[in-house]
N, C-alpha and C positions, 0 to 999 in steps of 0.2 A: 618668080614663083618657086623654082627649084631651090633657090638660096633660102627662101622662107621656110620651106619644108626641112631642109638641112638644119636650120637654126632651131626650128621647132622640135626636131628629133633629138638634138643634143642638149636641149634646155632641161635642166634637172630641178627647177624650182618646184617645191611641192612634194618632191620624192620623200623627204623625211616624214611628212604627215601621212603619206600613204603607208610607209613602213610602221609607223606607230599604230595606225588603224588596223593593220594586219595582226600586229602583236596583240592589241586589245582584243580583236576577234578571236584569236587563239586562246587567250587567257579566259574569255567568256565561255568557249566551248569546253575547256578543261574544267571550269567551275561547274558547268551544267552537268557534265558526265559525272563528276565526282559527286555532286548532290543527288544525282539520280541513283548512283550506286548504293549510297548510304541512306537514302530517303526513307525506307521502311524502318530502319532502326531508330532514326531520329523521330519519326512519328510516334513510336512506341514510348520513347523517352519522354517526349512532351505530353503525351497523354497521361503518363504516370505522374509527372509533375502537376498537371492540372487536377488530377484526382486528389493529390496530396494537399494541394492548396485549398481546394473547394472543401475538403473534409476538415481542415484545420481552422477555417474561418466561420464556422457555423456558430450563430448567435443562440445563447441560451437564456 
């Protein structure tokens, strides 16, 4: 039983996937924070674009 626990403790299979998962989570957090910081400005830009597009496509 003790030898199995020692073997299990030293086993590093799957360690790379955990590291990739942590990096992916960190990148996702950074993206969310960045989008939250500039969210108001982007909303105004998209609203202005929507106004311009809707005004230029009117049928006469």
